[in-house]
C-alpha positions, 0 to 999 in steps of 0.5 A: 444499140445504134442506128446510122444512114443518109436521108433525103439524097438528093442525087443530082446535089450530092447530098443529104442528111445524117441521122441516127439514134442511140440507145438508153445503154450505148450512150457515152461510150463515142459508138453515134460519132464514131458510126457518123464518121464511118457513114461520112466517109463512105457517103464522100467516097461515093461522091456525095458533096455535102452532108448534113445534119440537125438537132434540137438546141438543147440535145447538146449530146448529139451536137458534141457527137456531131462536132466529134465526127468533123462536123460545124454547126452551119446556122439555126432555123428559126422554128424549124423543126416540130417537138412531138407535142406539136410545138414549133421550136430552132434547128440546129444544121451541121454539116460535114464536107470532104477533105479537101486533098492539097498536093504539091 
C-alpha cells in the first residue's frame, strides 16, 4: 500500500509539499519514487513552480526516493521537526522545479 499527496499548497506562490507513506510490504520496489515522479509531473503540468519535501536526517530510504524522483537536497533546518516523542530534530529539505525546455 502507498499514499502520496501534495499538501501545504500556496496557490498564490504555486508551491506545495510532497508527502508519501509506503507500507512495509511495498518498500524497496521503487513505487514511491515512481508515484512522486507522477504527482510532480501532474503538479508542474497544472502550473506549480516548486515542490518541496522534508525528511528526518536518518531516513536515508526516503532521501534516496526523493533523489530518484528528481528532487535535490536544498538545506537542513536546525531543529526543524518535532518527533513523535516530543524531541526536536533537524529537517532535511528537498526541492524540485519544473524542467526548463530550451528551444532554438
